PAGUVEX-993390 format. One line per 5 residues: their letters; for each residue x, y, z of C-alpha. Coordinates in steps of 0.02 Angstrom, whole numbers, plus 50000, padded with zeros to 5 digits. Layout:
% residues N
a> X/Y/Z  ... $
% end
This chain:
% residues 96
manal> 54858/54927/54036  54809/54826/54207  54739/54659/54187  54683/54613/54362  54613/54671/54518 $
lsiqm> 54675/54602/54682  54598/54629/54843  54686/54567/55009  54649/54554/55194  54810/54542/55287 $
ipkae> 54793/54463/55454  54960/54450/55548  54987/54337/55696  55056/54434/55826  55148/54373/55993 $
ngvdt> 55101/54422/56166  54948/54535/56117  55056/54654/56027  54928/54766/55930  54919/54707/55740 $
yplvd> 54858/54879/55669  55033/54952/55655  55074/54786/55569  54934/54803/55421  55002/54985/55411 $
eaikv> 55157/54906/55354  55073/54791/55246  54997/54938/55156  55160/55032/55147  55225/54892/55033 $
idesg> 55079/54921/54929  55114/55112/54931  55302/55090/54881  55261/54978/54741  55175/55122/54635 $
vkyqv> 55019/55033/54586  54854/55105/54593  54755/55043/54770  54607/55096/54875  54605/55052/55059 $
nplet> 54433/54991/55119  54380/54943/55296  54410/54755/55285  54520/54743/55127  54651/54851/55011 $
tmegn> 54616/54819/54826  54772/54839/54698  54741/54873/54522  54894/54813/54402  54958/54664/54311 $
lsell> 54920/54504/54393  55096/54430/54408  55163/54614/54475  55019/54601/54609  55053/54428/54670 $
qivek> 55243/54481/54689  55176/54619/54806  55072/54498/54906  55236/54397/54923  55327/54552/54988 $
mnekm> 55192/54602/55109  55209/54419/55185  55392/54444/55197  55368/54608/55282  55252/54530/55412 $
vekgc> 55401/54410/55459  55528/54549/55457  55426/54637/55584  55412/54494/55693  55260/54390/55660 $
asais> 55261/54208/55677  55156/54184/55525  55009/54281/55428  54872/54237/55336  54830/54335/55163 $
qikif> 54645/54327/55105  54639/54369/54938  54515/54388/54794  54575/54418/54605  54462/54487/54458 $
ykpdg> 54572/54446/54299  54532/54508/54124  54658/54493/53998  54594/54643/53893  54579/54769/54045 $
asmdq> 54534/54777/54220  54501/54930/54335  54428/54968/54485  54340/55137/54403  54253/55014/54280 $
lteky> 54180/54896/54404  54113/55030/54524  54071/55173/54409  53877/55144/54399  53892/55170/54594 $
r> 53963/55330/54599 $
% end
């Protein structure tokens, strides 16, 4: 059972005016390949899983930005941690 939600906004620093949207797509691809449940939103992507696994995914996302030629990247994250279970559906069900 998932014990955390982690929302991330990846802001890659690209050189020479390079469009950053393809880089953000690469970051989201890292999440997709991880197999965790996630939802892409306009300003951030939210993942659901175990906190340690989600933090490892964030690390891989940052590594991917460097691999793709970024000098640096900012990862703005928010974490909801609940040891007995956390899910996106539970937090948003009253709005659906």
